C-alpha positions as CSV (number, residue, x, y, z in Angstrom):
1,M,0.0,0.2,0.1
2,F,1.3,3.6,-0.9
3,E,2.0,5.9,2.0
4,Y,1.3,9.6,1.5
5,S,3.0,12.4,3.6
6,Q,1.2,14.6,5.8
7,E,1.0,17.3,3.8
8,I,-0.6,15.1,0.6
9,I,-3.4,14.1,2.9
10,D,-6.3,16.8,3.5
11,K,-8.3,15.3,6.6
12,N,-11.3,16.9,5.1
13,L,-11.3,15.0,2.3
14,P,-12.2,11.9,3.2
15,V,-11.0,9.8,-0.3
16,T,-9.7,6.4,-0.1
17,M,-7.3,4.8,-2.4
18,K,-6.3,1.1,-2.6
19,R,-2.6,0.4,-4.8
20,I,-3.4,0.3,-8.2
21,D,-1.6,-2.4,-10.3
22,A,-2.0,-0.2,-13.6
23,G,1.7,0.1,-13.7
24,L,1.7,3.9,-11.9
25,T,4.2,5.7,-10.3
26,A,4.4,6.8,-7.0
27,R,4.2,9.8,-8.1
28,E,1.3,9.4,-10.2
29,N,-0.4,8.1,-7.6
30,E,-0.4,11.3,-5.3
31,V,-1.4,13.0,-8.7
32,L,-4.4,10.5,-9.0
33,L,-5.4,10.4,-5.1
34,L,-5.5,14.8,-5.4
35,L,-7.1,14.7,-8.5
36,A,-10.0,11.9,-6.4
37,K,-10.2,14.9,-3.9
38,G,-11.3,17.2,-6.7
39,L,-7.8,19.5,-7.0
40,N,-7.3,20.7,-10.4
41,R,-4.0,20.7,-12.3
42,D,-2.5,23.9,-11.0
43,E,-3.8,23.4,-7.1
44,I,-1.7,19.5,-7.5
45,A,1.1,21.1,-9.2
46,A,1.4,23.7,-6.2
47,K,1.0,21.2,-3.6
48,L,3.3,18.8,-4.8
49,I,6.0,21.1,-5.7
50,I,6.1,20.7,-9.7
51,S,5.4,22.6,-12.6
52,P,2.3,22.8,-14.2
53,E,3.8,21.2,-17.1
54,T,5.1,18.4,-15.3
55,D,1.8,17.5,-13.6
56,K,0.4,17.5,-16.9
57,M,2.6,14.9,-17.6
58,H,1.8,12.7,-14.7
59,I,-1.9,13.2,-15.4
60,K,-1.0,12.5,-19.5
61,N,0.8,9.2,-18.1
62,I,-2.0,8.6,-15.7
63,Y,-4.4,8.4,-18.6
64,K,-2.6,6.7,-20.9
65,K,-1.7,3.8,-18.6
66,L,-5.6,3.2,-17.1
67,K,-6.6,3.8,-20.9
68,A,-8.6,6.6,-19.6
69,K,-10.3,9.3,-21.7
70,N,-10.4,11.8,-19.0
71,K,-10.3,12.5,-15.2
72,V,-13.7,11.0,-14.9
73,D,-12.8,7.7,-16.6
74,A,-9.9,7.6,-14.8
75,L,-11.2,7.9,-11.6
76,I,-13.9,5.2,-12.6
77,K,-11.3,3.0,-13.6
78,M,-8.9,3.7,-10.2
79,K,-12.2,2.5,-8.0
80,M,-12.7,-0.9,-10.1
81,L,-8.8,-1.8,-9.6
């Protein structure tokens, strides 16, 4: 199971996430968790202290690995794994 640092986990947003065996990296899993919590790309980039372009690349890789067309599709597939 992946563990997320305290600054990544927002106790006010009850989102649980099991380990995804879709070949996602630890960082991609962090990005996906934050997407599930409703953060947008800029908010995710700021929270993870990465550039918006890096965040965009992580999201693109997540969609490709999950064979998802968009954020909603990726989150549905995340729940199904």
